[in-house]
LUMDRENVEX-990151 format. One record per residue (C-alpha): residue in one letter; residue number from 1; x, y, z. Coordinates in steps of 0.1 Angstrom, whole numbers. Example, Ala and Ser with C-alpha at 12.3 -4.5 7.8 and 13.67 -1.06 7.14 Angstrom:
<pts>
A; 1; 123; -45; 78 $
S; 2; 137; -11; 71 $
</pts>
This chain:
<pts>
X; 1; 700; -1370; 497 $
X; 2; 684; -1343; 524 $
X; 3; 647; -1349; 525 $
X; 4; 629; -1318; 518 $
X; 5; 606; -1299; 538 $
X; 6; 577; -1278; 528 $
X; 7; 567; -1248; 549 $
X; 8; 531; -1232; 547 $
X; 9; 525; -1201; 565 $
X; 10; 513; -1168; 557 $
X; 11; 536; -1153; 581 $
X; 12; 572; -1144; 569 $
X; 13; 585; -1144; 599 $
X; 14; 574; -1178; 610 $
X; 15; 585; -1190; 574 $
X; 16; 618; -1176; 582 $
X; 17; 622; -1193; 616 $
X; 18; 609; -1228; 604 $
X; 19; 635; -1230; 575 $
X; 20; 661; -1219; 596 $
X; 21; 654; -1247; 622 $
X; 22; 648; -1272; 593 $
X; 23; 677; -1267; 575 $
X; 24; 700; -1264; 607 $
X; 25; 690; -1301; 611 $
X; 26; 697; -1312; 575 $
X; 27; 667; -1314; 560 $
X; 28; 662; -1292; 524 $
X; 29; 627; -1264; 528 $
X; 30; 608; -1248; 507 $
X; 31; 585; -1225; 517 $
X; 32; 550; -1212; 503 $
X; 33; 530; -1181; 518 $
X; 34; 495; -1197; 507 $
X; 35; 475; -1233; 507 $
X; 36; 472; -1232; 472 $
X; 37; 510; -1224; 463 $
X; 38; 515; -1251; 491 $
X; 39; 495; -1276; 474 $
X; 40; 510; -1266; 440 $
X; 41; 547; -1270; 450 $
X; 42; 539; -1301; 469 $
X; 43; 526; -1323; 438 $
X; 44; 545; -1305; 409 $
X; 45; 578; -1295; 424 $
X; 46; 607; -1316; 407 $
X; 47; 623; -1326; 441 $
X; 48; 600; -1345; 460 $
X; 49; 584; -1327; 489 $
X; 50; 586; -1357; 519 $
X; 51; 569; -1336; 549 $
X; 52; 546; -1306; 548 $
X; 53; 544; -1282; 579 $
X; 54; 512; -1266; 574 $
X; 55; 497; -1234; 590 $
X; 56; 463; -1243; 604 $
X; 57; 448; -1203; 602 $
X; 58; 455; -1189; 568 $
X; 59; 439; -1162; 549 $
X; 60; 423; -1178; 513 $
X; 61; 425; -1213; 516 $
X; 62; 425; -1227; 553 $
X; 63; 450; -1253; 566 $
X; 64; 422; -1277; 570 $
X; 65; 409; -1270; 536 $
X; 66; 446; -1272; 521 $
X; 67; 452; -1305; 542 $
X; 68; 417; -1323; 526 $
X; 69; 431; -1316; 488 $
X; 70; 467; -1326; 503 $
X; 71; 449; -1357; 512 $
X; 72; 433; -1362; 479 $
X; 73; 465; -1353; 456 $
X; 74; 492; -1369; 477 $
X; 75; 478; -1390; 504 $
X; 76; 513; -1404; 508 $
X; 77; 525; -1373; 523 $
X; 78; 527; -1364; 558 $
X; 79; 516; -1333; 570 $
X; 80; 521; -1321; 605 $
X; 81; 501; -1290; 616 $
X; 82; 509; -1257; 635 $
X; 83; 485; -1242; 656 $
X; 84; 475; -1212; 676 $
X; 85; 460; -1232; 703 $
X; 86; 461; -1264; 717 $
X; 87; 422; -1273; 719 $
X; 88; 413; -1306; 722 $
X; 89; 385; -1301; 693 $
X; 90; 412; -1286; 671 $
X; 91; 436; -1312; 675 $
X; 92; 412; -1340; 672 $
X; 93; 395; -1322; 638 $
X; 94; 431; -1321; 625 $
X; 95; 436; -1357; 631 $
X; 96; 409; -1371; 616 $
X; 97; 417; -1354; 582 $
X; 98; 447; -1370; 580 $
X; 99; 477; -1350; 603 $
X; 100; 499; -1374; 615 $
X; 101; 511; -1345; 644 $
X; 102; 504; -1310; 657 $
X; 103; 525; -1285; 670 $
X; 104; 515; -1253; 691 $
X; 105; 529; -1223; 680 $
X; 106; 551; -1203; 688 $
X; 107; 569; -1235; 679 $
X; 108; 602; -1251; 695 $
X; 109; 629; -1256; 667 $
X; 110; 635; -1289; 685 $
X; 111; 600; -1299; 691 $
X; 112; 597; -1295; 650 $
X; 113; 628; -1316; 640 $
X; 114; 614; -1344; 665 $
X; 115; 577; -1340; 648 $
X; 116; 596; -1341; 615 $
X; 117; 617; -1374; 621 $
X; 118; 590; -1390; 631 $
X; 119; 568; -1388; 604 $
X; 120; 599; -1399; 586 $
X; 121; 602; -1430; 605 $
X; 122; 564; -1434; 603 $
X; 123; 563; -1428; 565 $
X; 124; 593; -1457; 562 $
X; 125; 577; -1481; 580 $
X; 126; 543; -1477; 561 $
X; 127; 562; -1480; 532 $
X; 128; 580; -1511; 540 $
X; 129; 553; -1525; 551 $
X; 130; 534; -1522; 520 $
X; 131; 564; -1528; 498 $
X; 132; 564; -1562; 523 $
X; 133; 526; -1566; 514 $
X; 134; 528; -1564; 477 $
X; 135; 561; -1588; 476 $
X; 136; 537; -1615; 495 $
X; 137; 510; -1610; 474 $
X; 138; 527; -1616; 444 $
X; 139; 516; -1576; 435 $
X; 140; 551; -1558; 429 $
X; 141; 548; -1532; 403 $
X; 142; 574; -1514; 380 $
X; 143; 570; -1481; 399 $
X; 144; 584; -1502; 429 $
X; 145; 617; -1504; 411 $
X; 146; 644; -1477; 412 $
X; 147; 650; -1475; 376 $
X; 148; 650; -1440; 360 $
X; 149; 686; -1443; 348 $
X; 150; 688; -1438; 308 $
X; 151; 703; -1476; 306 $
X; 152; 672; -1491; 325 $
X; 153; 645; -1470; 301 $
X; 154; 644; -1497; 274 $
X; 155; 648; -1528; 301 $
X; 156; 619; -1512; 316 $
X; 157; 599; -1509; 284 $
X; 158; 605; -1546; 272 $
X; 159; 599; -1558; 307 $
X; 160; 561; -1539; 307 $
X; 161; 559; -1557; 272 $
X; 162; 565; -1589; 290 $
X; 163; 543; -1585; 318 $
X; 164; 514; -1584; 290 $
X; 165; 516; -1621; 279 $
X; 166; 528; -1654; 294 $
X; 167; 557; -1656; 274 $
X; 168; 586; -1674; 287 $
X; 169; 610; -1646; 293 $
X; 170; 653; -1651; 307 $
X; 171; 666; -1618; 327 $
X; 172; 703; -1621; 322 $
X; 173; 728; -1598; 342 $
X; 174; 756; -1601; 368 $
X; 175; 749; -1615; 402 $
X; 176; 730; -1590; 425 $
X; 177; 711; -1565; 397 $
X; 178; 681; -1571; 406 $
X; 179; 666; -1599; 384 $
X; 180; 644; -1615; 410 $
X; 181; 628; -1579; 418 $
X; 182; 624; -1577; 379 $
X; 183; 608; -1609; 376 $
X; 184; 587; -1599; 406 $
X; 185; 574; -1563; 387 $
X; 186; 567; -1588; 354 $
X; 187; 544; -1609; 376 $
X; 188; 529; -1580; 393 $
X; 189; 520; -1562; 364 $
X; 190; 504; -1592; 344 $
X; 191; 472; -1609; 345 $
X; 192; 489; -1632; 374 $
X; 193; 494; -1607; 398 $
X; 194; 481; -1621; 433 $
X; 195; 487; -1656; 423 $
X; 196; 517; -1675; 434 $
X; 197; 553; -1666; 430 $
X; 198; 575; -1696; 435 $
X; 199; 618; -1690; 434 $
X; 200; 640; -1718; 432 $
X; 201; 678; -1714; 430 $
X; 202; 687; -1739; 406 $
X; 203; 723; -1734; 420 $
X; 204; 715; -1744; 458 $
X; 205; 699; -1775; 454 $
X; 206; 717; -1803; 458 $
X; 207; 723; -1823; 422 $
X; 208; 702; -1856; 438 $
X; 209; 675; -1837; 448 $
X; 210; 667; -1813; 418 $
X; 211; 640; -1835; 404 $
X; 212; 622; -1839; 438 $
X; 213; 622; -1804; 446 $
X; 214; 610; -1791; 410 $
X; 215; 586; -1818; 405 $
X; 216; 579; -1831; 436 $
X; 217; 573; -1872; 448 $
X; 218; 553; -1899; 462 $
X; 219; 556; -1914; 496 $
X; 220; 577; -1941; 497 $
X; 221; 592; -1932; 460 $
X; 222; 630; -1932; 475 $
X; 223; 651; -1937; 509 $
X; 224; 639; -1908; 531 $
X; 225; 608; -1897; 511 $
X; 226; 584; -1904; 543 $
X; 227; 559; -1878; 529 $
X; 228; 543; -1866; 498 $
X; 229; 559; -1837; 481 $
X; 230; 538; -1816; 455 $
X; 231; 569; -1797; 444 $
X; 232; 578; -1763; 430 $
X; 233; 558; -1765; 398 $
X; 234; 525; -1777; 413 $
X; 235; 531; -1748; 445 $
X; 236; 531; -1722; 413 $
X; 237; 504; -1736; 400 $
X; 238; 481; -1706; 380 $
X; 239; 511; -1680; 388 $
X; 240; 549; -1675; 383 $
X; 241; 579; -1698; 389 $
X; 242; 607; -1684; 388 $
X; 243; 645; -1706; 380 $
X; 244; 670; -1683; 395 $
X; 245; 705; -1691; 379 $
X; 246; 688; -1714; 357 $
X; 247; 725; -1724; 338 $
X; 248; 730; -1744; 369 $
X; 249; 703; -1772; 367 $
X; 250; 722; -1807; 358 $
X; 251; 714; -1820; 323 $
X; 252; 688; -1847; 336 $
X; 253; 670; -1822; 349 $
X; 254; 670; -1803; 319 $
X; 255; 653; -1831; 303 $
X; 256; 625; -1830; 324 $
X; 257; 622; -1793; 325 $
X; 258; 621; -1792; 287 $
X; 259; 590; -1819; 289 $
X; 260; 573; -1797; 317 $
X; 261; 573; -1766; 293 $
X; 262; 565; -1785; 262 $
X; 263; 534; -1807; 276 $
X; 264; 525; -1782; 306 $
X; 265; 523; -1812; 331 $
X; 266; 544; -1828; 356 $
X; 267; 558; -1863; 363 $
X; 268; 563; -1866; 401 $
X; 269; 590; -1891; 411 $
X; 270; 574; -1922; 416 $
X; 271; 541; -1911; 406 $
X; 272; 521; -1936; 378 $
X; 273; 503; -1905; 360 $
X; 274; 513; -1866; 352 $
X; 275; 499; -1837; 372 $
X; 276; 486; -1805; 346 $
X; 277; 500; -1771; 357 $
X; 278; 495; -1739; 346 $
X; 279; 527; -1719; 352 $
X; 280; 544; -1689; 340 $
X; 281; 581; -1696; 333 $
X; 282; 607; -1663; 341 $
X; 283; 639; -1678; 343 $
X; 284; 677; -1659; 351 $
X; 285; 711; -1664; 351 $
X; 286; 743; -1646; 350 $
X; 287; 759; -1668; 327 $
X; 288; 765; -1671; 289 $
X; 289; 738; -1697; 283 $
X; 290; 749; -1695; 242 $
X; 291; 786; -1708; 254 $
X; 292; 771; -1735; 278 $
X; 293; 748; -1749; 248 $
X; 294; 781; -1750; 226 $
X; 295; 801; -1761; 254 $
X; 296; 774; -1793; 259 $
X; 297; 763; -1781; 293 $
X; 298; 731; -1769; 287 $
X; 299; 706; -1780; 259 $
X; 300; 701; -1765; 228 $
X; 301; 663; -1771; 228 $
X; 302; 660; -1762; 262 $
X; 303; 673; -1727; 255 $
X; 304; 653; -1716; 229 $
X; 305; 626; -1726; 254 $
X; 306; 633; -1702; 278 $
X; 307; 650; -1674; 255 $
X; 308; 622; -1667; 241 $
X; 309; 622; -1627; 256 $
X; 310; 658; -1620; 270 $
X; 311; 657; -1592; 293 $
X; 312; 692; -1578; 296 $
X; 313; 697; -1562; 326 $
X; 314; 729; -1536; 332 $
X; 315; 751; -1535; 360 $
X; 316; 749; -1505; 388 $
X; 317; 782; -1492; 372 $
X; 318; 761; -1488; 342 $
X; 319; 735; -1473; 361 $
X; 320; 752; -1448; 387 $
X; 321; 722; -1426; 378 $
X; 322; 701; -1450; 403 $
X; 323; 726; -1446; 432 $
X; 324; 714; -1415; 450 $
X; 325; 677; -1426; 447 $
X; 326; 689; -1465; 458 $
X; 327; 709; -1451; 489 $
X; 328; 676; -1431; 496 $
X; 329; 655; -1460; 495 $
X; 330; 681; -1484; 514 $
X; 331; 683; -1457; 543 $
X; 332; 646; -1453; 549 $
X; 333; 641; -1493; 548 $
X; 334; 670; -1497; 575 $
X; 335; 655; -1464; 597 $
X; 336; 624; -1488; 599 $
X; 337; 644; -1517; 606 $
X; 338; 668; -1504; 632 $
X; 339; 648; -1481; 646 $
X; 340; 679; -1454; 636 $
X; 341; 678; -1417; 626 $
X; 342; 698; -1413; 593 $
X; 343; 686; -1385; 572 $
X; 344; 710; -1388; 543 $
X; 345; 746; -1391; 529 $
X; 346; 771; -1366; 531 $
X; 347; 785; -1351; 497 $
X; 348; 818; -1366; 501 $
X; 349; 799; -1401; 507 $
X; 350; 776; -1400; 479 $
X; 351; 806; -1386; 457 $
X; 352; 824; -1419; 470 $
X; 353; 796; -1443; 460 $
X; 354; 792; -1427; 428 $
X; 355; 828; -1434; 419 $
X; 356; 831; -1470; 433 $
X; 357; 828; -1499; 408 $
X; 358; 805; -1518; 427 $
X; 359; 812; -1554; 416 $
X; 360; 784; -1569; 436 $
X; 361; 760; -1544; 422 $
X; 362; 726; -1531; 440 $
X; 363; 731; -1561; 465 $
X; 364; 767; -1551; 476 $
X; 365; 749; -1514; 480 $
X; 366; 722; -1526; 502 $
X; 367; 746; -1545; 524 $
X; 368; 768; -1515; 524 $
X; 369; 741; -1492; 536 $
X; 370; 726; -1518; 563 $
X; 371; 763; -1519; 579 $
X; 372; 767; -1477; 573 $
X; 373; 735; -1470; 592 $
X; 374; 744; -1494; 620 $
X; 375; 774; -1479; 623 $
X; 376; 766; -1445; 618 $
X; 377; 767; -1422; 649 $
X; 378; 753; -1390; 640 $
X; 379; 721; -1385; 617 $
X; 380; 745; -1383; 577 $
X; 381; 764; -1408; 566 $
X; 382; 802; -1401; 566 $
X; 383; 827; -1421; 542 $
X; 384; 844; -1438; 574 $
X; 385; 806; -1456; 578 $
X; 386; 816; -1475; 547 $
X; 387; 852; -1491; 558 $
X; 388; 847; -1519; 534 $
X; 389; 843; -1491; 502 $
X; 390; 866; -1466; 519 $
X; 391; 896; -1488; 520 $
X; 392; 893; -1499; 485 $
X; 393; 889; -1461; 470 $
X; 394; 918; -1439; 458 $
X; 395; 913; -1402; 475 $
X; 396; 889; -1385; 462 $
X; 397; 888; -1357; 487 $
X; 398; 906; -1334; 457 $
X; 399; 876; -1342; 431 $
X; 400; 850; -1320; 418 $
X; 401; 816; -1328; 428 $
X; 402; 805; -1334; 391 $
X; 403; 826; -1330; 358 $
X; 404; 824; -1295; 349 $
X; 405; 805; -1295; 316 $
X; 406; 805; -1264; 290 $
X; 407; 771; -1253; 275 $
X; 408; 782; -1255; 239 $
X; 409; 761; -1262; 206 $
X; 410; 754; -1295; 196 $
X; 411; 782; -1311; 174 $
X; 412; 769; -1328; 143 $
X; 413; 783; -1361; 138 $
X; 414; 802; -1356; 109 $
X; 415; 819; -1329; 119 $
X; 416; 839; -1346; 149 $
X; 417; 871; -1371; 138 $
X; 418; 896; -1390; 157 $
X; 419; 920; -1364; 148 $
X; 420; 902; -1335; 155 $
X; 421; 900; -1317; 190 $
X; 422; 874; -1329; 209 $
X; 423; 845; -1308; 214 $
X; 424; 823; -1303; 242 $
X; 425; 789; -1322; 243 $
X; 426; 760; -1295; 248 $
X; 427; 743; -1297; 280 $
X; 428; 717; -1267; 272 $
X; 429; 694; -1263; 247 $
X; 430; 696; -1228; 223 $
X; 431; 671; -1214; 254 $
X; 432; 693; -1219; 279 $
X; 433; 674; -1245; 294 $
X; 434; 692; -1279; 306 $
X; 435; 687; -1303; 277 $
X; 436; 670; -1341; 288 $
X; 437; 699; -1367; 301 $
X; 438; 683; -1389; 265 $
X; 439; 699; -1364; 242 $
X; 440; 730; -1357; 256 $
X; 441; 734; -1393; 261 $
X; 442; 724; -1398; 226 $
X; 443; 749; -1370; 215 $
X; 444; 777; -1387; 236 $
X; 445; 775; -1421; 218 $
X; 446; 774; -1406; 186 $
X; 447; 809; -1382; 195 $
X; 448; 823; -1414; 211 $
X; 449; 814; -1440; 184 $
X; 450; 830; -1412; 158 $
X; 451; 858; -1403; 176 $
X; 452; 870; -1442; 182 $
X; 453; 864; -1446; 145 $
X; 454; 835; -1477; 151 $
X; 455; 859; -1495; 175 $
X; 456; 833; -1507; 201 $
X; 457; 852; -1522; 221 $
X; 458; 871; -1494; 227 $
X; 459; 839; -1472; 230 $
X; 460; 825; -1498; 257 $
X; 461; 856; -1496; 278 $
X; 462; 862; -1454; 276 $
X; 463; 825; -1451; 284 $
X; 464; 824; -1480; 312 $
X; 465; 796; -1498; 297 $
X; 466; 789; -1537; 288 $
X; 467; 792; -1542; 250 $
X; 468; 754; -1555; 254 $
X; 469; 742; -1522; 268 $
X; 470; 763; -1502; 240 $
X; 471; 748; -1523; 213 $
X; 472; 713; -1519; 228 $
X; 473; 713; -1482; 232 $
X; 474; 726; -1478; 194 $
X; 475; 695; -1495; 181 $
X; 476; 673; -1473; 206 $
X; 477; 690; -1444; 196 $
X; 478; 690; -1453; 158 $
X; 479; 727; -1444; 157 $
X; 480; 743; -1457; 125 $
X; 481; 784; -1471; 131 $
X; 482; 801; -1470; 100 $
X; 483; 831; -1496; 96 $
X; 484; 825; -1516; 129 $
X; 485; 852; -1534; 142 $
X; 486; 870; -1545; 173 $
X; 487; 902; -1527; 191 $
X; 488; 932; -1540; 176 $
</pts>
């Protein structure tokens, strides 16, 4: 998505010139004729404002006063001042009040674009440093997650509930959906924020070292134990232990893990006495643990201990609405890391990314954007910058940017049946305004369930969402499924 620049200037000629320069460089542009309007636009516009170009001398609210109010309400927003004079006092005064740069009028278009890109790059660097700091300090919050898609809203609400207590949480989902990020956000929003967050990939530990790594060992406990090791549980004391891919644990380690959960104490290998620990357990898996219990490869009692508060994260193909924001986030991150100047993705590129199924989920998208930023020769990502994706896609050049949905009155569920002509789902209300995604999704689910006569497997397949996600949405929206059956 193109970054949006706000131009605040009382001179209409200057606004038009700056808007032309900004849009020519590939940015979106909004304008405001005075400080009051500019502040309202920066703080209340539907699309986020990324950089402000602000005139210093304006009637009414001056540029400096506007700058101060913006700093109070949008401290994260870079402001570039436009000044008629290059006096040192003026420059120092604007920089002290929070401006990131100044440009002397008449503004050279190339100078304006360079200043905007520098401001965006600095903003990306600052944001990445803050994010990494929060991650390192165990202070990530739910606001750090990009999760505005309807399929993620219920998951986020449940995760916020989980953060209010020390209840063991089990995060379910395919590989790469962001289970560790969710676990970190739960920790950061809980009373254990700022305390240790220790991650253990249970599938990556050699079987003969599982007990030593998890529970620790004494010096000389076995061949090669030349020093004492505390183990991951003791490292996480007071904080959170994240057991990733917990379904990979061997059975003998599962027995000891169960005892730690029951007794709150760890028996290190070779130790004569147990060590008390206060640890919150969050586990994750991409496996069906209930099936493993039936197969005898996962202990039933441990399953019930871990599965107290399950969170089922949808795959990326079930939350495509988040893809543009994720792409924008990753572009900003890799711009900062690589020193690149990519401003966004072209319309054809975004269409391709939205159409792809992403079997590797968010992790695959992140790596694809990283490679694309490195390959990109210009300011915008194109399909050829994603060779591993574009090579697997059919020709989408003739596809519309989005489905053409016609506005219509809402269709009552009992007026629609599998034998009738499919009626369009209303996207506008009676006043002609767009309805919310939640309302549209609820009507679509109701229509699909009726249309396929309760065949939930067919509904799931046709809508491109998982069965667990479908049933969760049915519960959230309070939909009735009469005569539920499997597709034959």
